[in-house]
Steps between C-alpha positions, in 0.01 A plus 500: 500500500273306269649157554754332724855514356706184453698581813185475711442143384858409583472653848165330555640159405785546746248536785351157425610173657582198282171343607307809396674504163388141441142593596502794264635292214218254556248785505646634175455159342141481623426846360620390161309173520174671600496725192264262319245550780469873439149617418485824303225760541197401295625144455280208602675356802399145406578388855310220670503622859544224761191607695346319792135400480349775716614861507395670822631795697464398861631790707244779491497779757276460807156665476474866597876556501448804277296669774795477741722718280539846661305771324806715427678202345190413299476852359869501407470168314200628303663835420809327361288257299301789353825666390611174337167477317573848366839374384715666766757354739851586612737214422854524640499878489336528157144629466329252269191627318458203265350241730167474325672291232871470585768389259668225701827531305553877485732677743339832597839653586682450169203426274671184379297187435640149501399231254211294646567208266871452564610180674573617852839335530624678188385835638755692709285665764807693622524680166317829549505571127291188443264504800522845664509525879423138579385567855230735373391245240481218753333689784154537348500132404524401864126582484487686828261746341267206438506384862409856596206494260398158630514630857272789402252253350515290817412805710230642269385231253522769233545297182701773327801390704461129427437568133824695466689221678362247253583721200860551611559137594365365172699758306821420688447126468448531122800731453745288702484135395761257623861621466415793271617845602671666791249400767640145500855619570491504881375240745427759767247667271336166422475411869348834595239471223386165638445661840307788344280264296427292810371803683305630200323164491436510876375859514269451200370164624139623519506678164260309271755486216800384703505140383476618140812706565697217664366143511327510160754721323760324285723808513502497880561127524787518253667788683464337843656185361775679306597720795535204734678288241751781441573531873543125527752511216699814582599653830761738633808325633836566659592867512146595386318300768386808692149648511449376142499132595268577792252667263524210256439237769227703670318560172523132404371394841212747499403403145514126564298531822234739368466339155566126553353435158783321323642150520830637633347743752576282804861454387541870427357584842731265688811607310419869539434462874832322551687762296331790678581365845861434404554841341321697773742345745798579274386860447439579868739555791412307819387833648234533229672775298511439125854429379482741205520781758271716291214591729220504247604161369464374856133600480459361148643156585308484827173579323572239232551241772188602691270486197642166384484346848141617540403348163661170599299504825179559306579210267552263793874467442655730761863597505711385793481663845867592449409711196209667679739584785744650249229713339390616844855609578504707180192697602629539857816654351281729289313619809824549696697722261243768417507855630209663682319565169535133395763577236773237466867556412576586136796264470591363158282485190128576511287466187169485693441143384158377608354150522125559533355847446144567615545833674654797316878443506681793659794587720324368814534144374697396812206582725280291271757219520485507880121485482527200268746331737271563797209348306691188394725413797378733776671788682763473769409711808762767425402557136400853402141550392425511127171573332310209341485511121271337247779250436558411865126455568433294188812282526461468876149361457656181360703409810485499878868428563666655804869414504655451844858529634550866412773728640390629840607854416601698192848408375722782369813310401529217247859382522494258207374769260707785645180702546469722807244762601590754770210696649455796730154609613580794725290820497203321345667438165666200342854517364546188289841397366559200275860378477636257239791261562424166341577306185491695175208301358386151404673247277795574274337787306325673795257636241305746715777623731634854524849622592383602848716328764490683835240743369255664737141604445344740753142620542329720753133410542512341157666791316815406307783706648792285384352314206574193296473622139270222375510324163332711227556265203624163378514530120563763236694759706832336589658812655208541740490128580866519597462821701219376721705187581829682559695556821485879475120489475481341847576627848839338531868555414668478160875422519752596229226581250397135465180307554468274805359235267550456126215455255521334160150573372160630613432182705853365529759561770854371455623572852304582813599660829422288806405681818542371854334631816773516764275608784133579551326638806165672541624836371844414359607339175863429403578338162758470223522377141768367265400670175820709486741223599774526607347816654222434752221750558355487851199704614336547838162660560356594838143629535408635842312797644408631157862501376647278229881485504675326208872421493678381184837326536753373245790271589722656230538855374285572194301762313130485578165648418229476765144544371194608694190472283226724638136415456302699240324704770824598673681831442856572611631837614879490468546819702324364809549128448127437537276253328134598482185336371133595542451309825843526661866598503844377594847641546783323322870518585703384201862377524710819467799319351299439180395753237121506474294581190127496431351334193149496358341405168836431331520292183863456389564299706164453679493621859229635726203280406237295680260243353175494699377204295588302191501713186519831691796713607500840669777737615643473849806642673822304542783610730844375389806521724829440317847469646745254650457277805776336696490210747412610851335822379134419436263734320219583744158623391239597757129560444306666784127455444 
């Protein structure tokens, strides 16, 4: 669908509170009023910047930090930077070959190019016909490829890397003056750019031309001012105050601390710090789990908080001990929920959003996140080991914090978030089972939630056996967006052919199922949800001695479909009831009262798919059991590993 239909806007308005509606009306008025401030490409900005007398960058890296980066990490950074110099980089599943001189406004998926001179608030960035796949367009302008090039220069002092950074920054700054074009449409993008620019400046601190690129460059000074002024004027509110407002506040705080070059820098810093602390608290359960209940957004928000808090420390304006304790809880959660290979759950949306990219971004980003957390707040004694990265070594060189008051042992159950991990480590292998029975998502739109109440995710030594399907896409492929969020795509029960939760758009839920954990013990989980009210679905899971037993109960008679999504490495033999994968096997006993069918690589409707990462989907096998359940007659599925 190229643009949101009128009905979407009506549904979206209905999810807003009266206070939010007032805020949005005020923002709309400000957007109209700011039109005269637009600067078009090629136009003389004619802006007298309110600069302070001296422009200095005071937070360089300690001497010899580069020599502490592990050799394997160093080689990987350089190899990626060399590929970028050649013009090559994968961006959200698309192989880009145009990075020598990228077109910042062209979508590589559709080939569409938005108008760089259009006033941003008259440009509908949700209209694919006008802008293409907006996520693809925005991603490169987060300038993560430039922090990777800057990291390569820091490790080698090869001026080819720094020169390309300067070329791209100057080109981007010229092409994107204030309020012109699609790159001014989202505060999260603006905040992330400020973080990237801060680290480019820090990593290139010893490059002879660095002050010509930043302190003595009118383009740079204008953009630093415009970015911070935008964030001071516009922020996400109400039902949109999720990870977006965290990124906006974190970016503003990092920018104001690292570049305190403007008359309002101190005010911007104080306001951003207060907003960040408030919204981190609002976005986080007391346990430390992120309230969006989308695992990768937990990492993203935690990293935003860590980088911003570190920058505030360096500037001599630290955040409160309460906020540092909160951030420490988020990384303790991250260390607690991983399997033996350091992979986290795949709950909810995952677009692989990154804050600072120095190492090559890949699917092991959670291990890198743990290494970052260990470097910034220290490890609890029970944490798993993770390999140091270029990022963790370089960022860690700026702090010697060691947060105290950590959990004495690894927690496996987070009651407030409805997140539970069952584990069995018999016979020298780990059986890991993640169970979901919490709120549907965060705020009234629950933007990054999936219809996954009471779903299970099971791995054996890190291999997906019962898999969460992943995310695949956000924009441009509505049928696939809906499939990967649907009930039948998850390891749970569909009742009467309906969704547990009802969506109203790609990031809009109109009704969400709420799960409740009735009982939890070391190897037993018992939960229910209200998504099919007045019918209640209750599920119990017991993992012991290498056997997982799952019982599904309804309190009223109804037609059901039970889905078991197998991992992409898993094959199913219907004749023997065996699951096999290269490193193991299991026997499955399916409820005989249901009629079971096998599905793989189906399109109309989609069924039998797995998304290993954003922008990619591959076939997998889905087992569907259809029939009728009655109260007192649970459907029992047993997996013997």
